[in-house]
All heavy atoms as TSV, in Angstrom:
chain	resi	resn	atom	element	x	y	z
A	1	MET	N	N	-15.655	-1.438	-17.954
A	1	MET	CA	C	-14.351	-0.837	-17.972
A	1	MET	C	C	-14.270	0.052	-16.740
A	1	MET	O	O	-15.128	0.825	-16.334
A	1	MET	CB	C	-14.183	0.043	-19.181
A	1	MET	CG	C	-12.812	0.707	-19.240
A	1	MET	SD	S	-12.619	1.723	-20.731
A	1	MET	CE	C	-12.787	0.633	-22.091
A	2	SER	N	N	-13.113	-0.095	-16.027
A	2	SER	CA	C	-12.944	0.752	-14.885
A	2	SER	C	C	-12.499	2.204	-15.133
A	2	SER	O	O	-12.053	2.470	-16.274
A	2	SER	CB	C	-11.791	0.165	-13.963
A	2	SER	OG	O	-10.573	0.433	-14.474
A	3	ASP	N	N	-12.673	3.037	-14.208
A	3	ASP	CA	C	-12.308	4.445	-14.365
A	3	ASP	C	C	-10.810	4.542	-14.635
A	3	ASP	O	O	-10.332	5.470	-15.292
A	3	ASP	CB	C	-12.673	5.231	-13.162
A	3	ASP	CG	C	-14.194	5.444	-13.006
A	3	ASP	OD1	O	-14.897	5.316	-14.020
A	3	ASP	OD2	O	-14.590	5.776	-11.907
A	4	ALA	N	N	-10.034	3.653	-14.078
A	4	ALA	CA	C	-8.652	3.722	-14.310
A	4	ALA	C	C	-8.197	3.642	-15.750
A	4	ALA	O	O	-7.277	4.350	-16.217
A	4	ALA	CB	C	-7.909	2.557	-13.534
A	5	TYR	N	N	-8.864	2.815	-16.500
A	5	TYR	CA	C	-8.662	2.706	-17.894
A	5	TYR	C	C	-9.070	3.963	-18.654
A	5	TYR	O	O	-8.339	4.415	-19.578
A	5	TYR	CB	C	-9.304	1.520	-18.485
A	5	TYR	CG	C	-8.644	0.198	-18.247
A	5	TYR	CD1	C	-9.212	-0.739	-17.312
A	5	TYR	CD2	C	-7.439	-0.124	-18.752
A	5	TYR	CE1	C	-8.682	-1.865	-17.005
A	5	TYR	CE2	C	-6.804	-1.308	-18.387
A	5	TYR	CZ	C	-7.416	-2.202	-17.560
A	5	TYR	OH	O	-6.782	-3.320	-17.199
A	6	VAL	N	N	-10.108	4.578	-18.210
A	6	VAL	CA	C	-10.625	5.791	-18.874
A	6	VAL	C	C	-9.572	6.927	-18.638
A	6	VAL	O	O	-9.431	7.732	-19.601
A	6	VAL	CB	C	-12.025	6.215	-18.239
A	6	VAL	CG1	C	-12.412	7.528	-18.758
A	6	VAL	CG2	C	-13.036	5.079	-18.538
A	7	VAL	N	N	-8.966	7.057	-17.461
A	7	VAL	CA	C	-8.077	8.132	-17.259
A	7	VAL	C	C	-6.646	7.764	-17.648
A	7	VAL	O	O	-5.757	8.613	-17.491
A	7	VAL	CB	C	-8.031	8.592	-15.733
A	7	VAL	CG1	C	-9.402	9.139	-15.387
A	7	VAL	CG2	C	-7.658	7.484	-14.889
A	8	GLY	N	N	-6.466	6.634	-18.235
A	8	GLY	CA	C	-5.155	6.240	-18.815
A	8	GLY	C	C	-4.162	5.672	-17.839
A	8	GLY	O	O	-2.944	5.730	-18.094
A	9	ASP	N	N	-4.561	5.188	-16.722
A	9	ASP	CA	C	-3.660	4.563	-15.764
A	9	ASP	C	C	-3.132	3.218	-16.384
A	9	ASP	O	O	-3.940	2.323	-16.603
A	9	ASP	CB	C	-4.382	4.283	-14.469
A	9	ASP	CG	C	-3.468	3.696	-13.379
A	9	ASP	OD1	O	-2.301	3.453	-13.619
A	9	ASP	OD2	O	-3.942	3.406	-12.245
A	10	PRO	N	N	-1.872	3.162	-16.609
A	10	PRO	CA	C	-1.294	1.993	-17.171
A	10	PRO	C	C	-1.419	0.629	-16.349
A	10	PRO	O	O	-1.443	-0.388	-16.953
A	10	PRO	CB	C	0.171	2.271	-17.422
A	10	PRO	CG	C	0.476	3.392	-16.471
A	10	PRO	CD	C	-0.783	4.133	-16.255
A	11	ASP	N	N	-1.565	0.859	-15.006
A	11	ASP	CA	C	-1.696	-0.358	-14.171
A	11	ASP	C	C	-3.117	-0.900	-14.256
A	11	ASP	O	O	-3.394	-2.040	-13.852
A	11	ASP	CB	C	-1.440	0.032	-12.725
A	11	ASP	CG	C	0.018	0.314	-12.494
A	11	ASP	OD1	O	0.887	-0.229	-13.242
A	11	ASP	OD2	O	0.309	1.057	-11.552
A	12	GLY	N	N	-4.049	-0.093	-14.743
A	12	GLY	CA	C	-5.479	-0.527	-14.726
A	12	GLY	C	C	-6.086	-0.573	-13.343
A	12	GLY	O	O	-7.110	-1.187	-13.145
A	13	MET	N	N	-5.468	0.183	-12.384
A	13	MET	CA	C	-6.021	0.212	-11.092
A	13	MET	C	C	-6.596	1.599	-10.823
A	13	MET	O	O	-6.111	2.598	-11.295
A	13	MET	CB	C	-4.876	-0.053	-10.101
A	13	MET	CG	C	-4.457	-1.460	-10.001
A	13	MET	SD	S	-3.491	-1.646	-8.499
A	13	MET	CE	C	-1.962	-2.223	-9.122
A	14	SER	N	N	-7.566	1.583	-9.889
A	14	SER	CA	C	-8.150	2.874	-9.482
A	14	SER	C	C	-7.066	3.644	-8.652
A	14	SER	O	O	-6.120	2.993	-8.107
A	14	SER	CB	C	-9.349	2.662	-8.607
A	14	SER	OG	O	-8.996	2.108	-7.338
A	15	PRO	N	N	-7.197	4.963	-8.536
A	15	PRO	CA	C	-6.142	5.709	-7.735
A	15	PRO	C	C	-6.153	5.141	-6.262
A	15	PRO	O	O	-5.078	5.155	-5.674
A	15	PRO	CB	C	-6.750	7.124	-7.782
A	15	PRO	CG	C	-7.456	7.129	-9.083
A	15	PRO	CD	C	-8.061	5.852	-9.203
A	16	LEU	N	N	-7.245	4.785	-5.720
A	16	LEU	CA	C	-7.284	4.208	-4.357
A	16	LEU	C	C	-6.449	2.980	-4.234
A	16	LEU	O	O	-5.661	2.784	-3.397
A	16	LEU	CB	C	-8.689	3.997	-3.887
A	16	LEU	CG	C	-8.838	3.368	-2.398
A	16	LEU	CD1	C	-8.141	4.217	-1.481
A	16	LEU	CD2	C	-10.195	3.131	-2.080
A	17	LEU	N	N	-6.673	2.013	-5.253
A	17	LEU	CA	C	-5.872	0.814	-5.215
A	17	LEU	C	C	-4.409	1.010	-5.402
A	17	LEU	O	O	-3.530	0.398	-4.772
A	17	LEU	CB	C	-6.356	-0.106	-6.247
A	17	LEU	CG	C	-7.655	-0.805	-5.971
A	17	LEU	CD1	C	-8.130	-1.733	-7.083
A	17	LEU	CD2	C	-7.563	-1.684	-4.599
A	18	VAL	N	N	-4.039	2.054	-6.181
A	18	VAL	CA	C	-2.691	2.432	-6.407
A	18	VAL	C	C	-2.108	2.905	-5.029
A	18	VAL	O	O	-0.994	2.502	-4.653
A	18	VAL	CB	C	-2.471	3.512	-7.457
A	18	VAL	CG1	C	-1.142	4.091	-7.456
A	18	VAL	CG2	C	-2.819	2.948	-8.778
A	19	ALA	N	N	-2.940	3.704	-4.321
A	19	ALA	CA	C	-2.434	4.246	-3.016
A	19	ALA	C	C	-2.159	3.103	-2.011
A	19	ALA	O	O	-1.200	3.068	-1.210
A	19	ALA	CB	C	-3.380	5.248	-2.469
A	20	VAL	N	N	-3.084	2.124	-2.040
A	20	VAL	CA	C	-3.046	0.987	-1.111
A	20	VAL	C	C	-1.803	0.189	-1.385
A	20	VAL	O	O	-0.980	-0.294	-0.647
A	20	VAL	CB	C	-4.304	0.207	-1.122
A	20	VAL	CG1	C	-4.105	-1.158	-0.360
A	20	VAL	CG2	C	-5.460	0.988	-0.423
A	21	ARG	N	N	-1.592	-0.148	-2.765
A	21	ARG	CA	C	-0.484	-0.867	-3.257
A	21	ARG	C	C	0.781	-0.199	-2.804
A	21	ARG	O	O	1.760	-0.915	-2.288
A	21	ARG	CB	C	-0.502	-1.005	-4.785
A	21	ARG	CG	C	0.644	-1.757	-5.328
A	21	ARG	CD	C	0.867	-1.481	-6.729
A	21	ARG	NE	N	1.195	0.030	-6.999
A	21	ARG	CZ	C	1.182	0.591	-8.170
A	21	ARG	NH1	N	0.774	-0.076	-9.211
A	21	ARG	NH2	N	1.428	1.844	-8.193
A	22	ASP	N	N	0.951	1.070	-3.019
A	22	ASP	CA	C	2.109	1.738	-2.657
A	22	ASP	C	C	2.337	1.785	-1.139
A	22	ASP	O	O	3.537	1.640	-0.660
A	22	ASP	CB	C	2.082	3.217	-3.171
A	22	ASP	CG	C	2.146	3.289	-4.677
A	22	ASP	OD1	O	2.386	2.326	-5.303
A	22	ASP	OD2	O	1.793	4.353	-5.174
A	23	ALA	N	N	1.305	1.929	-0.340
A	23	ALA	CA	C	1.518	1.815	1.146
A	23	ALA	C	C	1.967	0.405	1.560
A	23	ALA	O	O	2.910	0.315	2.405
A	23	ALA	CB	C	0.209	2.163	1.840
A	24	VAL	N	N	1.375	-0.624	1.002
A	24	VAL	CA	C	1.848	-1.926	1.318
A	24	VAL	C	C	3.328	-2.178	0.910
A	24	VAL	O	O	4.106	-2.710	1.718
A	24	VAL	CB	C	0.929	-3.029	0.701
A	24	VAL	CG1	C	1.538	-4.408	0.755
A	24	VAL	CG2	C	-0.430	-3.007	1.255
A	25	ALA	N	N	3.696	-1.730	-0.248
A	25	ALA	CA	C	5.048	-1.868	-0.749
A	25	ALA	C	C	6.053	-1.108	0.142
A	25	ALA	O	O	7.106	-1.689	0.500
A	25	ALA	CB	C	5.204	-1.328	-2.206
A	26	ARG	N	N	5.687	0.116	0.553
A	26	ARG	CA	C	6.585	0.915	1.521
A	26	ARG	C	C	6.768	0.133	2.803
A	26	ARG	O	O	7.848	0.089	3.317
A	26	ARG	CB	C	6.022	2.332	1.667
A	26	ARG	CG	C	6.228	3.227	0.481
A	26	ARG	CD	C	5.949	4.675	0.906
A	26	ARG	NE	N	4.568	4.881	1.338
A	26	ARG	CZ	C	3.528	5.061	0.586
A	26	ARG	NH1	N	3.652	5.155	-0.700
A	26	ARG	NH2	N	2.335	5.229	1.093
A	27	GLU	N	N	5.674	-0.333	3.385
A	27	GLU	CA	C	5.747	-1.016	4.633
A	27	GLU	C	C	6.514	-2.283	4.530
A	27	GLU	O	O	7.341	-2.608	5.443
A	27	GLU	CB	C	4.364	-1.189	5.207
A	27	GLU	CG	C	4.475	-1.772	6.750
A	27	GLU	CD	C	5.124	-0.857	7.694
A	27	GLU	OE1	O	5.160	0.354	7.570
A	27	GLU	OE2	O	5.843	-1.408	8.569
A	28	LEU	N	N	6.257	-3.127	3.449
A	28	LEU	CA	C	7.061	-4.319	3.383
A	28	LEU	C	C	8.525	-4.019	3.195
A	28	LEU	O	O	9.391	-4.692	3.724
A	28	LEU	CB	C	6.493	-5.129	2.253
A	28	LEU	CG	C	5.168	-5.833	2.472
A	28	LEU	CD1	C	4.688	-6.519	1.211
A	28	LEU	CD2	C	5.266	-6.819	3.643
A	29	HIS	N	N	8.875	-2.997	2.474
A	29	HIS	CA	C	10.252	-2.573	2.314
A	29	HIS	C	C	10.861	-2.237	3.661
A	29	HIS	O	O	11.959	-2.657	4.017
A	29	HIS	CB	C	10.305	-1.442	1.303
A	29	HIS	CG	C	11.694	-0.975	0.975
A	29	HIS	ND1	N	12.347	-0.101	1.735
A	29	HIS	CD2	C	12.594	-1.488	0.051
A	29	HIS	CE1	C	13.616	0.070	1.194
A	29	HIS	NE2	N	13.765	-0.778	0.211
A	30	ALA	N	N	10.144	-1.481	4.378
A	30	ALA	CA	C	10.608	-1.099	5.748
A	30	ALA	C	C	10.782	-2.278	6.669
A	30	ALA	O	O	11.798	-2.308	7.383
A	30	ALA	CB	C	9.634	-0.057	6.455
A	31	GLN	N	N	9.829	-3.164	6.624
A	31	GLN	CA	C	9.909	-4.348	7.569
A	31	GLN	C	C	11.093	-5.216	7.085
A	31	GLN	O	O	11.764	-5.722	7.966
A	31	GLN	CB	C	8.616	-5.177	7.464
A	31	GLN	CG	C	7.439	-4.443	8.181
A	31	GLN	CD	C	7.674	-4.282	9.612
A	31	GLN	OE1	O	8.108	-5.222	10.288
A	31	GLN	NE2	N	7.255	-3.153	10.193
A	32	LEU	N	N	11.306	-5.409	5.847
A	32	LEU	CA	C	12.473	-6.201	5.377
A	32	LEU	C	C	13.751	-5.502	5.763
A	32	LEU	O	O	14.748	-6.211	6.192
A	32	LEU	CB	C	12.412	-6.423	3.889
A	32	LEU	CG	C	11.381	-7.475	3.433
A	32	LEU	CD1	C	11.099	-7.352	1.895
A	32	LEU	CD2	C	11.809	-8.844	3.838
A	33	ALA	N	N	13.858	-4.239	5.681
A	33	ALA	CA	C	15.051	-3.531	6.099
A	33	ALA	C	C	15.356	-3.703	7.637
A	33	ALA	O	O	16.424	-3.868	8.045
A	33	ALA	CB	C	14.942	-1.998	5.705
A	34	LEU	N	N	14.191	-3.660	8.442
A	34	LEU	CA	C	14.405	-3.782	9.861
A	34	LEU	C	C	14.795	-5.198	10.261
A	34	LEU	O	O	15.362	-5.494	11.282
A	34	LEU	CB	C	12.999	-3.448	10.537
A	34	LEU	CG	C	12.627	-2.039	10.592
A	34	LEU	CD1	C	11.180	-1.911	11.105
A	34	LEU	CD2	C	13.579	-1.290	11.555
A	35	ARG	N	N	14.483	-6.254	9.397
A	35	ARG	CA	C	14.651	-7.602	9.766
A	35	ARG	C	C	15.680	-8.177	8.975
A	35	ARG	O	O	15.759	-9.481	8.780
A	35	ARG	CB	C	13.287	-8.353	9.593
A	35	ARG	CG	C	12.222	-7.745	10.512
A	35	ARG	CD	C	10.868	-8.250	10.107
A	35	ARG	NE	N	9.791	-7.563	10.774
A	35	ARG	CZ	C	9.398	-7.764	12.007
A	35	ARG	NH1	N	10.016	-8.677	12.781
A	35	ARG	NH2	N	8.451	-7.048	12.516
A	36	GLY	N	N	16.660	-7.450	8.449
A	36	GLY	CA	C	17.756	-8.037	7.657
A	36	GLY	C	C	17.360	-8.796	6.401
A	36	GLY	O	O	17.873	-9.867	6.170
A	37	GLU	N	N	16.364	-8.205	5.715
A	37	GLU	CA	C	15.913	-8.703	4.404
A	37	GLU	C	C	15.295	-10.095	4.544
A	37	GLU	O	O	15.191	-10.867	3.497
A	37	GLU	CB	C	17.155	-8.814	3.432
A	37	GLU	CG	C	17.771	-7.441	3.119
A	37	GLU	CD	C	16.864	-6.452	2.416
A	37	GLU	OE1	O	16.131	-6.811	1.462
A	37	GLU	OE2	O	16.943	-5.328	2.927
A	38	ARG	N	N	14.782	-10.408	5.689
A	38	ARG	CA	C	14.151	-11.742	5.902
A	38	ARG	C	C	13.098	-11.674	6.919
A	38	ARG	O	O	13.294	-11.149	8.077
A	38	ARG	CB	C	15.197	-12.765	6.330
A	38	ARG	CG	C	14.703	-14.188	6.420
A	38	ARG	CD	C	15.846	-15.050	6.922
A	38	ARG	NE	N	15.232	-16.425	7.129
A	38	ARG	CZ	C	15.607	-17.444	6.445
A	38	ARG	NH1	N	16.383	-17.348	5.402
A	38	ARG	NH2	N	14.996	-18.609	6.685
A	39	ILE	N	N	11.907	-12.137	6.561
A	39	ILE	CA	C	10.746	-12.133	7.507
A	39	ILE	C	C	10.551	-13.592	7.950
A	39	ILE	O	O	10.227	-14.412	7.120
A	39	ILE	CB	C	9.392	-11.522	6.852
A	39	ILE	CG1	C	9.708	-10.130	6.484
A	39	ILE	CG2	C	8.306	-11.748	7.808
A	39	ILE	CD1	C	8.533	-9.415	5.768
A	40	GLU	N	N	10.803	-13.768	9.199
A	40	GLU	CA	C	10.603	-15.128	9.816
A	40	GLU	C	C	9.136	-15.396	9.950
A	40	GLU	O	O	8.279	-14.490	10.143
A	40	GLU	CB	C	11.321	-15.237	11.159
A	40	GLU	CG	C	12.835	-14.959	11.037
A	40	GLU	CD	C	13.551	-16.025	10.397
A	40	GLU	OE1	O	13.113	-17.252	10.305
A	40	GLU	OE2	O	14.639	-15.811	9.861
A	41	LEU	N	N	8.807	-16.644	9.973
A	41	LEU	CA	C	7.406	-17.070	10.131
A	41	LEU	C	C	6.831	-16.470	11.457
A	41	LEU	O	O	5.611	-16.028	11.498
A	41	LEU	CB	C	7.236	-18.619	10.166
A	41	LEU	CG	C	5.861	-19.147	10.198
A	41	LEU	CD1	C	4.991	-18.567	9.005
A	41	LEU	CD2	C	5.885	-20.647	10.182
A	42	ALA	N	N	7.567	-16.431	12.523
A	42	ALA	CA	C	7.125	-15.920	13.797
A	42	ALA	C	C	6.805	-14.337	13.718
A	42	ALA	O	O	6.103	-13.837	14.515
A	42	ALA	CB	C	8.098	-16.217	14.832
A	43	ASP	N	N	7.472	-13.738	12.741
A	43	ASP	CA	C	7.238	-12.254	12.618
A	43	ASP	C	C	6.030	-11.864	11.733
A	43	ASP	O	O	5.656	-10.728	11.631
A	43	ASP	CB	C	8.492	-11.591	11.945
A	43	ASP	CG	C	9.725	-11.806	12.876
A	43	ASP	OD1	O	9.528	-11.839	14.140
A	43	ASP	OD2	O	10.858	-11.812	12.304
A	44	VAL	N	N	5.383	-12.781	11.093
A	44	VAL	CA	C	4.306	-12.492	10.142
A	44	VAL	C	C	3.204	-11.788	10.826
A	44	VAL	O	O	2.662	-10.733	10.294
A	44	VAL	CB	C	3.897	-13.812	9.412
A	44	VAL	CG1	C	2.543	-13.637	8.662
A	44	VAL	CG2	C	4.936	-14.282	8.477
A	45	PRO	N	N	2.772	-12.191	12.032
A	45	PRO	CA	C	1.654	-11.336	12.662
A	45	PRO	C	C	1.976	-9.903	12.874
A	45	PRO	O	O	1.184	-8.987	12.596
A	45	PRO	CB	C	1.416	-12.055	13.996
A	45	PRO	CG	C	1.913	-13.501	13.762
A	45	PRO	CD	C	3.086	-13.362	12.851
A	46	GLU	N	N	3.200	-9.580	13.330
A	46	GLU	CA	C	3.620	-8.169	13.419
A	46	GLU	C	C	3.752	-7.410	12.185
A	46	GLU	O	O	3.313	-6.312	12.027
A	46	GLU	CB	C	4.913	-8.051	14.265
A	46	GLU	CG	C	5.443	-6.682	14.473
A	46	GLU	CD	C	4.553	-5.821	15.223
A	46	GLU	OE1	O	3.713	-6.288	16.052
A	46	GLU	OE2	O	4.640	-4.533	15.064
A	47	VAL	N	N	4.272	-8.128	11.146
A	47	VAL	CA	C	4.358	-7.510	9.845
A	47	VAL	C	C	3.038	-7.179	9.262
A	47	VAL	O	O	2.842	-6.128	8.742
A	47	VAL	CB	C	5.188	-8.413	8.870
A	47	VAL	CG1	C	5.165	-7.865	7.508
A	47	VAL	CG2	C	6.678	-8.449	9.363
A	48	SER	N	N	2.168	-8.187	9.401
A	48	SER	CA	C	0.729	-7.908	8.793
A	48	SER	C	C	0.006	-6.802	9.590
A	48	SER	O	O	-0.733	-6.075	9.055
A	48	SER	CB	C	0.034	-9.279	8.802
A	48	SER	OG	O	-0.190	-9.737	10.159
A	49	TYR	N	N	0.298	-6.733	10.933
A	49	TYR	CA	C	-0.278	-5.598	11.708
A	49	TYR	C	C	0.200	-4.301	11.216
A	49	TYR	O	O	-0.582	-3.349	10.992
A	49	TYR	CB	C	0.014	-5.800	13.214
A	49	TYR	CG	C	-0.304	-4.647	13.972
A	49	TYR	CD1	C	-1.692	-4.462	14.391
A	49	TYR	CD2	C	0.634	-3.684	14.318
A	49	TYR	CE1	C	-2.036	-3.352	15.079
A	49	TYR	CE2	C	0.217	-2.537	15.066
A	49	TYR	CZ	C	-1.111	-2.370	15.494
A	49	TYR	OH	O	-1.466	-1.256	16.181
A	50	GLN	N	N	1.489	-4.216	10.950
A	50	GLN	CA	C	2.092	-2.939	10.454
A	50	GLN	C	C	1.565	-2.600	9.081
A	50	GLN	O	O	1.366	-1.406	8.766
A	50	GLN	CB	C	3.624	-3.046	10.542
A	50	GLN	CG	C	4.161	-3.089	11.868
A	50	GLN	CD	C	3.845	-1.935	12.760
A	50	GLN	OE1	O	3.652	-0.838	12.325
A	50	GLN	NE2	N	3.721	-2.189	14.048
A	51	VAL	N	N	1.437	-3.583	8.258
A	51	VAL	CA	C	0.883	-3.365	6.883
A	51	VAL	C	C	-0.553	-2.816	6.985
A	51	VAL	O	O	-0.998	-1.881	6.382
A	51	VAL	CB	C	0.907	-4.624	5.975
A	51	VAL	CG1	C	0.088	-4.470	4.752
A	51	VAL	CG2	C	2.376	-4.912	5.747
A	52	THR	N	N	-1.317	-3.441	7.922
A	52	THR	CA	C	-2.704	-3.077	8.144
A	52	THR	C	C	-2.827	-1.552	8.624
A	52	THR	O	O	-3.665	-0.814	8.221
A	52	THR	CB	C	-3.454	-3.964	9.121
A	52	THR	OG1	O	-3.337	-5.302	8.623
A	52	THR	CG2	C	-4.917	-3.565	9.420
A	53	VAL	N	N	-1.848	-1.230	9.554
A	53	VAL	CA	C	-1.805	0.224	10.015
A	53	VAL	C	C	-1.648	1.135	8.929
A	53	VAL	O	O	-2.280	2.185	8.753
A	53	VAL	CB	C	-0.733	0.334	11.135
A	53	VAL	CG1	C	-0.456	1.835	11.479
A	53	VAL	CG2	C	-1.118	-0.388	12.407
A	54	GLN	N	N	-0.691	0.848	7.924
A	54	GLN	CA	C	-0.392	1.622	6.795
A	54	GLN	C	C	-1.594	1.783	5.887
A	54	GLN	O	O	-1.896	2.832	5.318
A	54	GLN	CB	C	0.813	1.182	6.030
A	54	GLN	CG	C	2.105	1.378	6.801
A	54	GLN	CD	C	2.298	2.791	7.316
A	54	GLN	OE1	O	2.083	3.785	6.613
A	54	GLN	NE2	N	2.747	2.933	8.585
A	55	ILE	N	N	-2.297	0.680	5.708
A	55	ILE	CA	C	-3.439	0.702	4.852
A	55	ILE	C	C	-4.567	1.622	5.479
A	55	ILE	O	O	-5.218	2.382	4.873
A	55	ILE	CB	C	-4.052	-0.740	4.567
A	55	ILE	CG1	C	-3.078	-1.567	3.717
A	55	ILE	CG2	C	-5.444	-0.706	3.962
A	55	ILE	CD1	C	-3.491	-2.965	3.563
A	56	GLU	N	N	-4.782	1.502	6.787
A	56	GLU	CA	C	-5.732	2.307	7.497
A	56	GLU	C	C	-5.386	3.742	7.342
A	56	GLU	O	O	-6.248	4.597	7.038
A	56	GLU	CB	C	-5.780	1.892	8.953
A	56	GLU	CG	C	-6.769	2.774	9.765
A	56	GLU	CD	C	-6.776	2.443	11.205
A	56	GLU	OE1	O	-5.725	2.043	11.760
A	56	GLU	OE2	O	-7.848	2.530	11.818
A	57	ARG	N	N	-4.084	4.121	7.524
A	57	ARG	CA	C	-3.632	5.487	7.359
A	57	ARG	C	C	-3.943	5.993	5.887
A	57	ARG	O	O	-4.401	7.119	5.708
A	57	ARG	CB	C	-2.189	5.681	7.659
A	57	ARG	CG	C	-1.900	5.521	9.118
A	57	ARG	CD	C	-0.497	5.710	9.368
A	57	ARG	NE	N	-0.122	5.571	10.801
A	57	ARG	CZ	C	1.018	5.307	11.298
A	57	ARG	NH1	N	2.107	5.191	10.496
A	57	ARG	NH2	N	1.210	5.183	12.584
A	58	THR	N	N	-3.686	5.167	4.866
A	58	THR	CA	C	-3.914	5.480	3.523
A	58	THR	C	C	-5.376	5.740	3.198
A	58	THR	O	O	-5.680	6.729	2.605
A	58	THR	CB	C	-3.332	4.415	2.610
A	58	THR	OG1	O	-1.945	4.245	2.793
A	58	THR	CG2	C	-3.607	4.720	1.105
A	59	LEU	N	N	-6.252	4.821	3.777
A	59	LEU	CA	C	-7.653	5.036	3.495
A	59	LEU	C	C	-8.185	6.202	4.182
A	59	LEU	O	O	-9.030	6.883	3.740
A	59	LEU	CB	C	-8.398	3.789	4.007
A	59	LEU	CG	C	-8.078	2.498	3.178
A	59	LEU	CD1	C	-8.785	1.245	3.832
A	59	LEU	CD2	C	-8.533	2.632	1.791
A	60	SER	N	N	-7.727	6.516	5.399
A	60	SER	CA	C	-8.082	7.717	6.153
A	60	SER	C	C	-7.709	8.973	5.485
A	60	SER	O	O	-8.422	9.978	5.494
A	60	SER	CB	C	-7.567	7.655	7.623
A	60	SER	OG	O	-8.053	6.536	8.277
A	61	ALA	N	N	-6.539	9.003	4.885
A	61	ALA	CA	C	-6.057	10.195	4.179
A	61	ALA	C	C	-6.532	10.364	2.816
A	61	ALA	O	O	-6.351	11.480	2.210
A	61	ALA	CB	C	-4.507	10.197	4.290
A	62	TRP	N	N	-6.927	9.329	2.162
A	62	TRP	CA	C	-7.268	9.333	0.758
A	62	TRP	C	C	-8.584	10.086	0.445
A	62	TRP	O	O	-9.463	9.979	1.170
A	62	TRP	CB	C	-7.475	7.959	0.230
A	62	TRP	CG	C	-7.570	7.927	-1.284
A	62	TRP	CD1	C	-6.537	7.892	-2.170
A	62	TRP	CD2	C	-8.793	7.764	-2.026
A	62	TRP	NE1	N	-7.070	7.884	-3.408
A	62	TRP	CE2	C	-8.409	7.808	-3.373
A	62	TRP	CE3	C	-10.140	7.675	-1.766
A	62	TRP	CZ2	C	-9.320	7.676	-4.371
A	62	TRP	CZ3	C	-11.025	7.550	-2.705
A	62	TRP	CH2	C	-10.654	7.545	-4.134
A	63	ARG	N	N	-8.454	10.933	-0.532
A	63	ARG	CA	C	-9.594	11.738	-1.029
A	63	ARG	C	C	-9.709	11.591	-2.490
A	63	ARG	O	O	-8.672	11.818	-3.198
A	63	ARG	CB	C	-9.565	13.292	-0.646
A	63	ARG	CG	C	-9.356	13.522	0.804
A	63	ARG	CD	C	-10.699	13.214	1.466
A	63	ARG	NE	N	-10.679	13.634	2.874
A	63	ARG	CZ	C	-10.433	12.692	3.862
A	63	ARG	NH1	N	-10.223	11.445	3.557
A	63	ARG	NH2	N	-10.356	13.056	5.104
A	64	PRO	N	N	-10.879	11.288	-3.058
A	64	PRO	CA	C	-11.008	11.181	-4.511
A	64	PRO	C	C	-10.530	12.412	-5.165
A	64	PRO	O	O	-10.835	13.544	-4.712
A	64	PRO	CB	C	-12.544	10.921	-4.682
A	64	PRO	CG	C	-12.962	10.369	-3.387
A	64	PRO	CD	C	-12.056	11.059	-2.339
A	65	GLY	N	N	-9.888	12.217	-6.323
A	65	GLY	CA	C	-9.430	13.410	-7.120
A	65	GLY	C	C	-7.988	13.955	-6.759
A	65	GLY	O	O	-7.520	14.767	-7.415
A	66	LEU	N	N	-7.494	13.431	-5.602
A	66	LEU	CA	C	-6.148	13.994	-5.176
A	66	LEU	C	C	-5.154	12.912	-5.412
A	66	LEU	O	O	-5.463	11.748	-5.553
A	66	LEU	CB	C	-6.191	14.214	-3.713
A	66	LEU	CG	C	-7.079	15.401	-3.239
A	66	LEU	CD1	C	-7.006	15.484	-1.690
A	66	LEU	CD2	C	-6.728	16.671	-3.862
A	67	GLN	N	N	-3.901	13.231	-5.515
A	67	GLN	CA	C	-2.806	12.254	-5.702
A	67	GLN	C	C	-2.816	11.314	-4.522
A	67	GLN	O	O	-3.335	11.705	-3.440
A	67	GLN	CB	C	-1.505	13.012	-5.864
A	67	GLN	CG	C	-1.351	13.824	-7.048
A	67	GLN	CD	C	-1.284	12.909	-8.307
A	67	GLN	OE1	O	-1.880	11.843	-8.396
A	67	GLN	NE2	N	-0.557	13.358	-9.264
A	68	SER	N	N	-2.263	10.188	-4.622
A	68	SER	CA	C	-2.156	9.278	-3.532
A	68	SER	C	C	-1.376	9.844	-2.368
A	68	SER	O	O	-0.356	10.577	-2.636
A	68	SER	CB	C	-1.579	7.951	-4.007
A	68	SER	OG	O	-0.244	8.190	-4.449
A	69	PRO	N	N	-1.819	9.651	-1.148
A	69	PRO	CA	C	-1.129	10.204	0.020
A	69	PRO	C	C	0.208	9.569	0.208
A	69	PRO	O	O	0.389	8.315	-0.048
A	69	PRO	CB	C	-2.126	9.911	1.173
A	69	PRO	CG	C	-2.884	8.724	0.721
A	69	PRO	CD	C	-2.994	8.871	-0.758
A	70	LYS	N	N	1.076	10.287	0.839
A	70	LYS	CA	C	2.406	9.781	1.091
A	70	LYS	C	C	2.633	9.702	2.548
A	70	LYS	O	O	2.209	10.492	3.356
A	70	LYS	CB	C	3.546	10.616	0.485
A	70	LYS	CG	C	3.396	10.667	-1.021
A	70	LYS	CD	C	3.809	9.333	-1.644
A	70	LYS	CE	C	3.698	9.475	-3.155
A	70	LYS	NZ	N	3.361	8.339	-3.861
């Protein structure tokens, strides 16, 4: 059983995974807004790069026991 279930997280994810999920969602939302709600195949490398940057920032800022970074 993961720690997430022990602390009552309804998603069943660790706090770190929740922070990563939220960072990915925020960046995808931003990319879709920039691109008129459509990501073209040619744009996938840039979008994936931007998502990776957000994940790196999240991992760098994340500390166990704290709320997920924004």
